[in-house]
N, CA, C and O atoms as CSV, one atom per row, in Angstrom:
chain,resi,resn,atom,element,x,y,z
A,1,CYS,N,N,24.498,-67.646,18.389
A,1,CYS,CA,C,24.550,-66.625,19.410
A,1,CYS,C,C,24.310,-65.264,18.753
A,1,CYS,O,O,24.974,-64.918,17.776
A,2,ASN,N,N,23.383,-64.511,19.279
A,2,ASN,CA,C,23.105,-63.178,18.759
A,2,ASN,C,C,24.165,-62.216,19.285
A,2,ASN,O,O,24.357,-62.099,20.495
A,3,PRO,N,N,24.852,-61.528,18.374
A,3,PRO,CA,C,25.903,-60.599,18.820
A,3,PRO,C,C,25.380,-59.290,19.383
A,3,PRO,O,O,26.155,-58.352,19.567
A,4,GLY,N,N,24.086,-59.203,19.662
A,4,GLY,CA,C,23.525,-57.982,20.224
A,4,GLY,C,C,22.935,-57.061,19.178
A,4,GLY,O,O,22.702,-55.882,19.444
A,5,THR,N,N,22.693,-57.590,17.988
A,5,THR,CA,C,22.192,-56.747,16.907
A,5,THR,C,C,20.695,-56.902,16.669
A,5,THR,O,O,20.149,-56.238,15.788
A,6,SER,N,N,20.024,-57.749,17.417
A,6,SER,CA,C,18.597,-57.957,17.204
A,6,SER,C,C,17.808,-56.754,17.707
A,6,SER,O,O,18.047,-56.277,18.816
A,7,PRO,N,N,16.865,-56.258,16.898
A,7,PRO,CA,C,16.052,-55.130,17.335
A,7,PRO,C,C,14.884,-55.552,18.231
A,7,PRO,O,O,14.156,-54.689,18.722
A,8,LEU,N,N,14.688,-56.841,18.454
A,8,LEU,CA,C,13.558,-57.310,19.256
A,8,LEU,C,C,13.839,-57.161,20.745
A,8,LEU,O,O,14.920,-57.501,21.226
A,9,THR,N,N,12.855,-56.652,21.460
A,9,THR,CA,C,12.991,-56.528,22.913
A,9,THR,C,C,11.965,-57.384,23.648
A,9,THR,O,O,11.967,-57.429,24.878
A,10,SER,N,N,11.097,-58.057,22.913
A,10,SER,CA,C,10.056,-58.881,23.518
A,10,SER,C,C,10.360,-60.354,23.303
A,10,SER,O,O,10.403,-60.827,22.168
A,11,LEU,N,N,10.570,-61.071,24.385
A,11,LEU,CA,C,10.803,-62.506,24.295
A,11,LEU,C,C,9.565,-63.222,23.767
A,11,LEU,O,O,9.684,-64.193,23.019
A,12,LEU,N,N,8.377,-62.752,24.150
A,12,LEU,CA,C,7.145,-63.365,23.668
A,12,LEU,C,C,6.996,-63.180,22.164
A,12,LEU,O,O,6.597,-64.115,21.471
A,13,LEU,N,N,7.307,-62.001,21.648
A,13,LEU,CA,C,7.248,-61.767,20.206
A,13,LEU,C,C,8.278,-62.624,19.482
A,13,LEU,O,O,8.001,-63.147,18.403
A,14,THR,N,N,9.448,-62.769,20.058
A,14,THR,CA,C,10.484,-63.605,19.465
A,14,THR,C,C,9.996,-65.045,19.335
A,14,THR,O,O,10.186,-65.677,18.296
A,15,MET,N,N,9.371,-65.561,20.388
A,15,MET,CA,C,8.851,-66.928,20.325
A,15,MET,C,C,7.721,-67.039,19.308
A,15,MET,O,O,7.631,-68.037,18.594
A,16,ASN,N,N,6.860,-66.028,19.234
A,16,ASN,CA,C,5.778,-66.042,18.260
A,16,ASN,C,C,6.325,-66.098,16.842
A,16,ASN,O,O,5.834,-66.866,16.015
A,17,MET,N,N,7.325,-65.299,16.562
A,17,MET,CA,C,7.917,-65.287,15.224
A,17,MET,C,C,8.609,-66.611,14.911
A,17,MET,O,O,8.535,-67.097,13.783
A,18,ALA,N,N,9.273,-67.190,15.891
A,18,ALA,CA,C,9.942,-68.479,15.681
A,18,ALA,C,C,8.927,-69.554,15.304
A,18,ALA,O,O,9.195,-70.394,14.446
A,19,ALA,N,N,7.765,-69.523,15.946
A,19,ALA,CA,C,6.736,-70.525,15.672
A,19,ALA,C,C,6.003,-70.258,14.361
A,19,ALA,O,O,5.849,-71.163,13.540
A,20,THR,N,N,5.552,-69.023,14.161
A,20,THR,CA,C,4.712,-68.739,12.997
A,20,THR,C,C,5.499,-68.550,11.709
A,20,THR,O,O,5.017,-68.918,10.637
A,21,LEU,N,N,6.682,-67.993,11.790
A,21,LEU,CA,C,7.468,-67.755,10.577
A,21,LEU,C,C,8.424,-68.892,10.245
A,21,LEU,O,O,8.708,-69.149,9.075
A,22,PHE,N,N,8.919,-69.573,11.272
A,22,PHE,CA,C,9.959,-70.573,11.041
A,22,PHE,C,C,9.556,-71.983,11.444
A,22,PHE,O,O,10.361,-72.908,11.335
A,23,GLY,N,N,8.334,-72.161,11.904
A,23,GLY,CA,C,7.800,-73.491,12.149
A,23,GLY,C,C,8.274,-74.215,13.393
A,23,GLY,O,O,8.126,-75.433,13.481
A,24,LEU,N,N,8.841,-73.501,14.361
A,24,LEU,CA,C,9.256,-74.158,15.595
A,24,LEU,C,C,8.033,-74.553,16.415
A,24,LEU,O,O,7.008,-73.871,16.390
A,25,THR,N,N,8.152,-75.653,17.137
A,25,THR,CA,C,7.081,-76.067,18.039
A,25,THR,C,C,7.142,-75.222,19.312
A,25,THR,O,O,8.111,-74.501,19.551
A,26,VAL,N,N,6.097,-75.325,20.115
A,26,VAL,CA,C,6.085,-74.612,21.397
A,26,VAL,C,C,7.265,-75.060,22.251
A,26,VAL,O,O,7.958,-74.229,22.837
A,27,ASP,N,N,7.498,-76.369,22.325
A,27,ASP,CA,C,8.627,-76.880,23.117
A,27,ASP,C,C,9.961,-76.358,22.595
A,27,ASP,O,O,10.843,-76.022,23.385
A,28,GLU,N,N,10.119,-76.286,21.277
A,28,GLU,CA,C,11.362,-75.760,20.702
A,28,GLU,C,C,11.531,-74.277,21.016
A,28,GLU,O,O,12.644,-73.822,21.280
A,29,CYS,N,N,10.436,-73.522,20.989
A,29,CYS,CA,C,10.507,-72.093,21.327
A,29,CYS,C,C,10.941,-71.897,22.774
A,29,CYS,O,O,11.814,-71.078,23.062
A,30,LEU,N,N,10.332,-72.646,23.678
A,30,LEU,CA,C,10.683,-72.517,25.096
A,30,LEU,C,C,12.124,-72.949,25.354
A,30,LEU,O,O,12.832,-72.315,26.135
A,31,ALA,N,N,12.556,-74.017,24.705
A,31,ALA,CA,C,13.954,-74.448,24.848
A,31,ALA,C,C,14.895,-73.391,24.281
A,31,ALA,O,O,15.983,-73.171,24.814
A,32,GLY,N,N,14.477,-72.737,23.201
A,32,GLY,CA,C,15.323,-71.735,22.560
A,32,GLY,C,C,15.579,-70.503,23.405
A,32,GLY,O,O,16.612,-69.851,23.258
A,33,VAL,N,N,14.652,-70.181,24.284
A,33,VAL,CA,C,14.836,-68.995,25.130
A,33,VAL,C,C,15.324,-69.348,26.531
A,33,VAL,O,O,15.469,-68.471,27.383
A,34,THR,N,N,15.576,-70.629,26.766
A,34,THR,CA,C,16.078,-71.068,28.074
A,34,THR,C,C,17.350,-71.884,27.885
A,34,THR,O,O,18.450,-71.333,27.840
A,35,ARG,N,N,17.191,-73.197,27.774
A,35,ARG,CA,C,18.328,-74.118,27.702
A,35,ARG,C,C,19.251,-73.821,26.525
A,35,ARG,O,O,20.466,-73.737,26.700
A,36,GLU,N,N,18.695,-73.664,25.345
A,36,GLU,CA,C,19.538,-73.474,24.159
A,36,GLU,C,C,20.183,-72.092,24.132
A,36,GLU,O,O,21.272,-71.932,23.582
A,37,ALA,N,N,19.528,-71.095,24.716
A,37,ALA,CA,C,20.155,-69.773,24.830
A,37,ALA,C,C,21.370,-69.853,25.745
A,37,ALA,O,O,22.421,-69.286,25.446
A,38,ALA,N,N,21.218,-70.562,26.866
A,38,ALA,CA,C,22.355,-70.741,27.783
A,38,ALA,C,C,23.475,-71.522,27.101
A,38,ALA,O,O,24.651,-71.196,27.266
A,39,ARG,N,N,23.111,-72.553,26.334
A,39,ARG,CA,C,24.119,-73.342,25.615
A,39,ARG,C,C,24.883,-72.467,24.614
A,39,ARG,O,O,26.106,-72.564,24.512
A,40,ALA,N,N,24.167,-71.621,23.885
A,40,ALA,CA,C,24.808,-70.756,22.885
A,40,ALA,C,C,25.802,-69.793,23.519
A,40,ALA,O,O,26.803,-69.427,22.902
A,41,LEU,N,N,25.526,-69.389,24.741
A,41,LEU,CA,C,26.413,-68.465,25.451
A,41,LEU,C,C,27.504,-69.178,26.253
A,41,LEU,O,O,28.346,-68.531,26.876
A,42,GLY,N,N,27.484,-70.508,26.234
A,42,GLY,CA,C,28.463,-71.270,27.004
A,42,GLY,C,C,28.159,-71.296,28.491
A,42,GLY,O,O,29.059,-71.513,29.303
A,43,TRP,N,N,26.898,-71.077,28.861
A,43,TRP,CA,C,26.499,-70.979,30.264
A,43,TRP,C,C,25.694,-72.179,30.752
A,43,TRP,O,O,25.220,-72.166,31.888
A,44,LEU,N,N,25.523,-73.209,29.938
A,44,LEU,CA,C,24.616,-74.300,30.281
A,44,LEU,C,C,25.004,-75.006,31.574
A,44,LEU,O,O,24.134,-75.561,32.245
A,45,GLY,N,N,26.254,-75.002,31.935
A,45,GLY,CA,C,26.673,-75.635,33.178
A,45,GLY,C,C,26.205,-74.909,34.422
A,45,GLY,O,O,26.206,-75.478,35.514
A,46,ARG,N,N,25.801,-73.642,34.266
A,46,ARG,CA,C,25.412,-72.871,35.454
A,46,ARG,C,C,24.006,-72.287,35.404
A,46,ARG,O,O,23.495,-71.826,36.425
A,47,THR,N,N,23.368,-72.299,34.222
A,47,THR,CA,C,22.017,-71.745,34.105
A,47,THR,C,C,21.337,-72.328,32.867
A,47,THR,O,O,21.963,-73.067,32.107
A,48,GLY,N,N,20.075,-72.005,32.663
A,48,GLY,CA,C,19.363,-72.434,31.468
A,48,GLY,C,C,18.373,-73.560,31.696
A,48,GLY,O,O,17.459,-73.755,30.896
A,49,THR,N,N,18.547,-74.305,32.783
A,49,THR,CA,C,17.618,-75.366,33.165
A,49,THR,C,C,17.405,-75.301,34.672
A,49,THR,O,O,18.245,-74.781,35.407
A,50,LEU,N,N,16.284,-75.828,35.118
A,50,LEU,CA,C,15.998,-75.849,36.553
A,50,LEU,C,C,16.623,-77.096,37.163
A,50,LEU,O,O,16.077,-78.194,37.058
A,51,GLU,N,N,17.766,-76.914,37.796
A,51,GLU,CA,C,18.484,-78.008,38.440
A,51,GLU,C,C,19.122,-77.486,39.724
A,51,GLU,O,O,19.487,-76.315,39.824
A,52,ALA,N,N,19.244,-78.370,40.688
A,52,ALA,CA,C,19.885,-78.000,41.954
A,52,ALA,C,C,21.286,-77.477,41.690
A,52,ALA,O,O,22.058,-78.081,40.945
A,53,GLY,N,N,21.604,-76.345,42.309
A,53,GLY,CA,C,22.934,-75.762,42.186
A,53,GLY,C,C,23.103,-74.783,41.045
A,53,GLY,O,O,24.128,-74.106,40.963
A,54,LYS,N,N,22.111,-74.690,40.151
A,54,LYS,CA,C,22.201,-73.750,39.038
A,54,LYS,C,C,21.529,-72.430,39.402
A,54,LYS,O,O,20.585,-72.393,40.192
A,55,SER,N,N,22.029,-71.358,38.815
A,55,SER,CA,C,21.425,-70.040,38.953
A,55,SER,C,C,20.130,-70.017,38.144
A,55,SER,O,O,20.064,-70.599,37.061
A,56,ALA,N,N,19.105,-69.350,38.664
A,56,ALA,CA,C,17.843,-69.303,37.926
A,56,ALA,C,C,17.131,-67.980,38.158
A,56,ALA,O,O,16.910,-67.567,39.296
A,57,ASP,N,N,16.778,-67.331,37.070
A,57,ASP,CA,C,15.838,-66.223,37.082
A,57,ASP,C,C,14.535,-66.823,36.564
A,57,ASP,O,O,14.561,-67.609,35.617
A,58,LEU,N,N,13.419,-66.477,37.151
A,58,LEU,CA,C,12.154,-67.106,36.792
A,58,LEU,C,C,11.100,-66.085,36.409
A,58,LEU,O,O,11.031,-64.995,36.978
A,59,ALA,N,N,10.281,-66.455,35.437
A,59,ALA,CA,C,9.063,-65.720,35.119
A,59,ALA,C,C,7.907,-66.644,35.469
A,59,ALA,O,O,7.891,-67.806,35.062
A,60,ILE,N,N,6.956,-66.139,36.213
A,60,ILE,CA,C,5.772,-66.913,36.566
A,60,ILE,C,C,4.623,-66.358,35.730
A,60,ILE,O,O,4.265,-65.185,35.838
A,61,TRP,N,N,4.059,-67.217,34.901
A,61,TRP,CA,C,3.058,-66.800,33.927
A,61,TRP,C,C,1.660,-67.213,34.369
A,61,TRP,O,O,1.479,-68.293,34.931
A,62,ASP,N,N,0.680,-66.369,34.119
A,62,ASP,CA,C,-0.723,-66.668,34.396
A,62,ASP,C,C,-1.342,-67.228,33.114
A,62,ASP,O,O,-2.044,-66.526,32.386
A,63,ILE,N,N,-1.065,-68.507,32.857
A,63,ILE,CA,C,-1.535,-69.170,31.638
A,63,ILE,C,C,-2.035,-70.566,31.987
A,63,ILE,O,O,-1.727,-71.103,33.051
A,64,GLU,N,N,-2.816,-71.145,31.069
A,64,GLU,CA,C,-3.283,-72.519,31.257
A,64,GLU,C,C,-2.354,-73.523,30.584
A,64,GLU,O,O,-2.222,-74.652,31.057
A,65,ARG,N,N,-1.712,-73.130,29.493
A,65,ARG,CA,C,-0.794,-74.028,28.792
A,65,ARG,C,C,0.292,-73.195,28.117
A,65,ARG,O,O,0.056,-72.039,27.767
A,66,PRO,N,N,1.480,-73.770,27.931
A,66,PRO,CA,C,2.618,-73.027,27.377
A,66,PRO,C,C,2.366,-72.409,25.999
A,66,PRO,O,O,2.966,-71.386,25.668
A,67,ALA,N,N,1.501,-73.004,25.204
A,67,ALA,CA,C,1.236,-72.467,23.863
A,67,ALA,C,C,0.730,-71.029,23.909
A,67,ALA,O,O,0.915,-70.278,22.952
A,68,GLU,N,N,0.097,-70.641,25.005
A,68,GLU,CA,C,-0.394,-69.266,25.125
A,68,GLU,C,C,0.746,-68.252,25.056
A,68,GLU,O,O,0.552,-67.137,24.572
A,69,LEU,N,N,1.914,-68.624,25.529
A,69,LEU,CA,C,3.064,-67.711,25.475
A,69,LEU,C,C,3.531,-67.488,24.046
A,69,LEU,O,O,4.049,-66.422,23.713
A,70,VAL,N,N,3.349,-68.483,23.217
A,70,VAL,CA,C,3.891,-68.446,21.859
A,70,VAL,C,C,2.911,-67.855,20.853
A,70,VAL,O,O,3.321,-67.106,19.967
A,71,TYR,N,N,1.639,-68.173,20.970
A,71,TYR,CA,C,0.696,-67.838,19.906
A,71,TYR,C,C,-0.194,-66.629,20.147
A,71,TYR,O,O,-0.893,-66.211,19.224
A,72,ARG,N,N,-0.203,-66.054,21.324
A,72,ARG,CA,C,-1.069,-64.901,21.580
A,72,ARG,C,C,-0.259,-63.614,21.510
A,72,ARG,O,O,0.437,-63.264,22.463
A,73,MET,N,N,-0.346,-62.911,20.394
A,73,MET,CA,C,0.395,-61.656,20.221
A,73,MET,C,C,-0.280,-60.534,21.002
A,73,MET,O,O,-1.506,-60.481,21.100
A,74,GLY,N,N,0.539,-59.634,21.558
A,74,GLY,CA,C,0.020,-58.502,22.304
A,74,GLY,C,C,-0.482,-58.874,23.686
A,74,GLY,O,O,-1.159,-58.084,24.343
A,75,PHE,N,N,-0.156,-60.061,24.118
A,75,PHE,CA,C,-0.634,-60.615,25.383
A,75,PHE,C,C,0.564,-60.773,26.303
A,75,PHE,O,O,1.550,-61.409,25.930
A,76,ASN,N,N,0.495,-60.209,27.492
A,76,ASN,CA,C,1.595,-60.376,28.437
A,76,ASN,C,C,1.026,-60.889,29.758
A,76,ASN,O,O,0.587,-60.103,30.599
A,77,PRO,N,N,1.035,-62.212,29.935
A,77,PRO,CA,C,0.453,-62.799,31.133
A,77,PRO,C,C,1.431,-62.923,32.302
A,77,PRO,O,O,1.262,-63.789,33.161
A,78,LEU,N,N,2.445,-62.071,32.339
A,78,LEU,CA,C,3.430,-62.154,33.412
A,78,LEU,C,C,2.763,-61.896,34.761
A,78,LEU,O,O,2.158,-60.845,34.973
A,79,HIS,N,N,2.878,-62.850,35.658
A,79,HIS,CA,C,2.320,-62.718,37.004
A,79,HIS,C,C,3.380,-62.196,37.975
A,79,HIS,O,O,3.107,-61.320,38.796
A,80,ALA,N,N,4.580,-62.741,37.871
A,80,ALA,CA,C,5.672,-62.318,38.753
A,80,ALA,C,C,7.000,-62.674,38.103
A,80,ALA,O,O,7.090,-63.573,37.267
A,81,ARG,N,N,8.010,-61.953,38.507
A,81,ARG,CA,C,9.362,-62.220,38.011
A,81,ARG,C,C,10.290,-62.328,39.215
A,81,ARG,O,O,10.251,-61.507,40.132
A,82,ILE,N,N,11.117,-63.353,39.185
A,82,ILE,CA,C,12.120,-63.542,40.236
A,82,ILE,C,C,13.481,-63.436,39.568
A,82,ILE,O,O,13.825,-64.234,38.696
A,83,TRP,N,N,14.247,-62.442,39.988
A,83,TRP,CA,C,15.562,-62.188,39.403
A,83,TRP,C,C,16.587,-62.191,40.520
A,83,TRP,O,O,16.483,-61.443,41.492
A,84,ARG,N,N,17.555,-63.031,40.359
A,84,ARG,CA,C,18.594,-63.194,41.385
A,84,ARG,C,C,17.999,-63.498,42.760
A,84,ARG,O,O,18.473,-63.007,43.784
A,85,GLY,N,N,16.964,-64.309,42.753
A,85,GLY,CA,C,16.355,-64.737,44.012
A,85,GLY,C,C,15.451,-63.722,44.671
A,85,GLY,O,O,14.992,-63.959,45.788
A,86,GLN,N,N,15.174,-62.600,44.028
A,86,GLN,CA,C,14.363,-61.531,44.624
A,86,GLN,C,C,13.001,-61.438,43.945
A,86,GLN,O,O,12.184,-60.595,44.314
């Protein structure tokens, strides 16, 4: 769990660094910013995965495959964001 000391503000850059510097796969990067982040915070029972009854904030990306989120630096394909159902 990050205690709030990370200077990174870009989730896409964080995933890129995890893959290129530390060898995580695309699936591991995506899990790390969703399910595993919720698990680290003790929130997995209520968020972190798409399941009925769980809270979900969503990013809708204009991409052809998930690897584009991880390997294309300086690229922000965000199409829409849904936060608290809005």
